[in-house]
N, C-alpha and C positions, 0 to 999 in steps of 0.2 A: 614369259615371255609380256610383257609392258608394253601396251597402246599406248601409244605419244598421241596425242588430238592438239589438230596445231589448227590455228587461225588466220584467215588471209591477212592480211597484215593490208595486203590494196585501198585502197580506201578509192571509195564508188567518186566520182566526179561532183560537184555540191552542188554545180549549177552560181556559185559564191558570184562572181560576173555578172551571171544574169542578173542576181536579183538584186544587186547592189545598182544597175543599173535601172531598174522597177522603183527602189525606193529613192530615186535620184530626178526619175522622169516624175515620179509624187508628189515628188517634194517643191520641184519647180510648178507643177500645179497646181500646187497647194497657193503658193508663195506669187508669182503672180493672178491668181482668179480672189486669188483669201484677203489678202493683207496688201500685196501695191505690187506695182509694175512701169516700167515703162515707160517714156511717153518723150517723144520728140517736136521738134516748134515744127513742121515744116513751110510756117504760109509767116507773112506779116499781120495777120489779121486779129492782133492779140499786142501791138505796138500804143505804150511803151513797157508798157509788163514786160513783155515774151517776146526777143532776136528768135529770128530762124537760127536756126543750129542750135539753140539751147535743149536741155534735156532733162526731163522731169522724175519725180517719183510723183506717183498716183499712187492715191489713199482707194483702194476697195469697200471699204466696211463704211462708205459713210450714210451710202443711200439704199442697201440694201442689196441683194445677188439675183441678181437673174440672167438672161443666156449671154446677153449683149459681159456681163460682167468675166465671163468661168475663158481661159483658154481652152482655144479654136471649139468653143461654141460647146461645150461635151461636159455636163451634161443640158442637151435641148431645152430648158424646161421653158414653158412659159409661164408670163407676169414675174414676179418677186418673191422672194424673203424676203423678212427684216427689214422689209422697205421701209423708206423714211427720203422724208422730199428735203431739195436742199433749199439756205439761206439763201435767199436775196444777194448777189453781189460772190456767191461762188464763184470759180473759177473752175469751172466742171470738163473734165471728156466724156461727150460718149458717142455713138455709134451712129452715125448720120446716116442719111435715106438710099445711099449707093450701098455701104458696109461697112464705107473708112471712117475709124476713127478721128472726129473732130474736137476741135476744144473750144468754149466763148466760156463769156461771163450768164450766171441764171440772170435776170433781168424782174419776170416776171411769173408767180406762181400757179395753178393755177385758181379761177375767178378773179386771180386779178386781172386789170384794166391799160392795158399799155397801148402810146403812140406814138408819134413827134410829132415835136412842130420844131422849126427852125432848126434843126439837129438838136431839140433837147429832148429827154427823155417827161412825156407824162405819165403818170403812175396813176392808174383808179383817181381820174380828175384831176394829179395837182403835179405844177410842174416839181420833177426832183432837180434840186437844188444844187448849182453848178459855178465855182470860178472862175474865170478866166485866170492861166498860170503864164509863166515865161515860155516861149512857145519852147519843148523839146529838142536835143539834136539827141540823132540816130545816128552814128557814127555807120559809113560805107566801106563795108568789106565784099568781099567777093560772093558771097553767101542772101548778103542784103544790101543790095543797089536801091540809090535813093529813088525807090518808089513811087513818091507822091505825088498830087494832082495835075499838078504845077510845080516842080524842082524843083529845087529850093538848095542845092548844096553852096555847103561854106565851109569851106578850110578841113573838107574829110567827112563831113557832120550834112546831113540830109534832115535839115529844121522841118517843127511840123508847127502850126497851130495846136496851143494842149487847153484843155480846163479839167480843176477835180471834180468831179460827182459824184455826192453824197447819199445814198440811198438812205430811204428810211430803214430807222435804226442801227446806221452812225454807218457804216462801214461804204470806203473814201477809196476815192481810185482815181487816177490820171488816162484822162483818157484824149484822144485828136480829132481834130475836124481838120480836116483839111479843105473843101470848098462844098461851097453851098451845089447841094445834090438833092433836090426835088424827089428824084425816089429813094433815097431812107431817110431823110431831113426830114420829109414830111409824111408823116405816114400814119394814115386814118386809125382809131380807138378799134382792137382786136382786142377780148375776152378769151384770157387762155382756158382751154377746156380741162375739163378733170382729167386724170393721169399726163399730165402734161405739164413742159412751161418755155416759157419764153427767152431766148437765150443773143445776148449780139457782142459782138466782139467791139473790145477800146479803138480799135479807128475802123474806127464810125463808117469814114468813106471807102475802105478796101479790107467790107467782114459783108458775107453771104451765109445772110443769117436769119433769125427769126420774121426777120424784117422781108423779105424777098419766100415765095414759094417753090417745092424741091423742082415744079415744070421749068424754073427759072434757074436754075441753079445753086437755090437755097438753101433754106436748112428749116422752115417753113417751124410749126410747134415740134416738140423734141418727147415723143413720150420719156415718162418718167421708169419702164421698164427697158429705155436703150440707157438710159446711164452708167457710163462705167463706175465715176468716182473720181475723186477730185481731186485738185493737185497741192501738193506741200508746199516741193520747197525743188530748184533746182540744181541737180548736183556734178552737173556737167557745161559746161557752153564749147561753141569753137567757131570761129571766125570765116570758114573755110576755107581758108590755104593748106589746111590737113593732108597727108597724102599716103593713103595705108601702105606704100612701100616704102614712105622715108620715116619711120619711126620716130625719131625730134621734133619733126614739123607737127606731128600730135601735139608736144605741150608747148611750141613757138606761137600757133592757132590757138588753142586757151583763150579765153576772154575769165579767168579768174579770180575778178570785183562782181562778174556774176556769180558763182557759185555758191549756195546756200541762202542763197534770195527764197523766200516764202512766199506763197501765192495765197 
């Protein structure tokens, strides 16, 4: 009598779903930690270039990688690998003193001396050239009220006195100067220490930046190991009228003219 061998055709669970989730999580970690990550603008400190409600892509590779770069702060390394300094004028996202991500413009690099006189930046003893330009009109929306020191709202726009500032090397951008504010307009010279940068908001009278120490709610000098990345491009912008439960408002609230702006 022949003996017939049989095999169990039932497959044991392979854990395919679990493996797929793990690969997905790994992909998300690599993408957001090493390549690009989204960032939303929470305040008006970088007006007129960045509006509240702008969503940016931030490049993670320009300044190297440290704990602040990694999603969830993992791995918790000290220092940075592949570290490179920003360039003056870079719009940079970094980890603030309280651990939250902040966005400002890099003005001073290690060894630079930075001061302000009557609102004008003085870098290494030389005033940074600036030229008065036409007042900037920022549309007033639910997420962007007219927060000028002296409110000047005309035709649904908030008007600000503006200047075009040009750093050594040619980087040029528009800054706002709302009023004479001696606390930030006349800032005594300081030397940027090694391993740190000096940052400022483009909305000079409404920015808690390196001119203000952390003890008073500012940033102070920003250690380079806290740099997260460099702003690349705006991929979405909303005026604050959208409602999550009303999908059509996502598009009626969109500021399409801001999408694609590079920084």
